[in-house]
C-alpha positions in Angstrom: 113.8 51.0 127.5 113.7 49.2 130.9 114.2 52.6 132.6 111.3 54.1 130.7 109.1 51.2 131.7 110.0 51.6 135.4 109.4 55.4 135.1 105.9 54.7 133.7 105.1 52.2 136.5 106.3 54.7 139.2 104.3 57.5 137.6 101.2 55.3 137.5 101.6 54.3 141.2 101.9 58.0 142.1 98.8 58.9 140.2 96.9 56.0 141.8 98.0 57.3 145.2 96.8 60.8 144.5 93.4 59.5 143.3 93.1 57.4 146.5 93.7 60.4 148.6 91.1 62.4 146.7 88.6 59.7 147.4 89.4 59.6 151.1 90.8 56.9 153.3 89.3 53.5 154.2 89.7 54.2 158.0 90.4 57.0 160.4 93.9 55.5 161.0 94.6 55.4 157.3 93.5 59.1 157.0 95.7 60.3 159.8 98.6 58.3 158.5 98.2 60.1 155.2 97.9 63.4 157.0 101.1 62.9 159.0 103.0 61.6 155.8 102.0 64.8 154.0 103.1 66.9 157.0 106.5 65.0 157.1 106.9 65.9 153.4 105.6 69.5 154.0 103.1 68.8 151.2 100.4 71.4 151.5 98.7 70.2 148.2 98.4 66.6 149.6 96.9 68.0 152.8 94.3 69.9 150.8 93.5 66.8 148.7 92.7 64.9 151.9 90.1 67.5 152.8 86.5 67.6 151.7 85.5 69.1 148.3 83.1 72.1 147.9 80.3 69.6 146.9 80.9 67.5 150.1 80.8 70.6 152.2 77.5 71.7 150.7 75.9 68.2 151.0 77.2 67.1 154.4 78.6 70.1 156.4 76.4 73.0 155.4 73.2 71.5 156.8 74.9 71.2 160.2 75.8 74.9 160.4 73.5 76.2 163.0 73.6 79.9 162.5 75.2 81.0 159.3 75.5 84.8 158.8 72.4 86.2 157.1 72.6 86.1 153.3 75.6 83.7 153.3 75.4 81.0 150.7 77.1 77.6 151.1 79.7 78.7 148.5 80.6 81.9 150.4 80.7 80.0 153.7 82.9 77.3 152.2 85.5 80.0 151.3 85.5 81.2 154.9 85.6 77.6 156.1 88.7 76.8 154.0 90.5 79.9 155.3 90.2 78.6 158.9 91.1 75.1 157.7 94.2 76.7 156.1 95.1 78.2 159.5 95.0 74.6 160.9 97.2 73.4 158.1 99.8 76.2 158.8 99.7 75.4 162.5 100.2 71.6 161.9 103.0 72.3 159.5 104.8 74.4 162.2 104.4 71.6 164.7 105.0 68.5 162.5 106.3 69.7 159.2 109.4 67.8 158.2 109.2 65.5 161.2 108.8 61.8 161.0 105.8 60.7 163.1 104.2 57.3 163.6 100.5 57.2 164.1 99.7 54.7 166.9 96.0 55.1 167.6 93.1 57.3 166.4 90.0 58.1 168.5 87.2 60.1 166.9 84.6 62.0 168.9 81.0 60.9 168.7 79.2 62.1 165.6 77.8 65.7 165.6 75.5 64.7 162.7 74.7 61.3 161.3 72.5 60.0 158.5 72.2 56.7 156.7 75.3 57.2 154.5 77.4 59.7 156.4 78.7 60.9 159.7 80.2 64.2 160.7 82.7 63.7 163.5 83.9 66.8 165.3 87.6 65.8 166.0 90.3 63.3 166.3 92.6 62.5 169.2 95.7 60.8 167.9 98.4 58.9 169.7 101.7 59.4 168.0 105.3 58.5 168.4 107.7 61.3 167.3 111.2 60.8 165.9 112.7 60.9 169.4 110.6 57.9 170.4 108.4 60.0 172.7 104.6 59.1 172.7 102.1 61.9 172.7 98.4 62.3 172.4 97.4 65.3 170.2 94.2 66.8 169.2 94.3 66.8 165.4 91.8 67.9 162.9 88.7 70.0 163.7 86.5 67.4 162.0 86.3 64.2 160.0 83.6 63.3 157.4 82.8 59.7 156.9 80.6 58.9 154.0 80.0 55.7 152.0 82.8 54.1 154.0 85.5 56.7 153.2 87.1 59.2 155.6 88.2 62.7 154.7 89.3 65.8 156.7 86.3 68.1 157.2 88.6 70.8 158.6 92.1 71.1 159.9 91.3 73.9 162.2 91.4 72.8 165.9 90.1 75.2 168.6 93.0 76.8 170.6 91.9 75.2 173.9 92.6 71.8 172.4 96.0 70.7 173.3 98.7 68.2 173.4 99.6 65.9 176.3 102.7 63.8 176.7 102.4 60.2 178.0 105.1 59.0 180.3 
């Protein structure tokens, strides 16, 4: 009976954790810690839960798309958008999948678009310490959405010219 009770508590905690991820994180640091924890576990589903939903895309990102292809709807564009984000997830998994990484500091770029209750931030520079103890600054995430005090990944795709530097 005691074992069953503990199992119910653990399952409840896991469900609460998943719900918190779906709602976003309370800070950029918390978001990136969740991202790197999911990378360490090679948990693609958790990485996708940390990203914006189709409704969030339509409400916050779509209005900032400057020249969508003619005849493209927000729904069609979201599908293309998630494909490129998936490329970013795959790249991040190659670099950090299965590796323990400590997030030291997160710096977000100035907002590309801002309104009363949301900001669309084009990227995140993250200072990390890898499992060997080496500190690095990496360009992580192509964008972050902050709305109503919660942070979510807008896209995992990072432009190829963005890179990684090692601090000595």
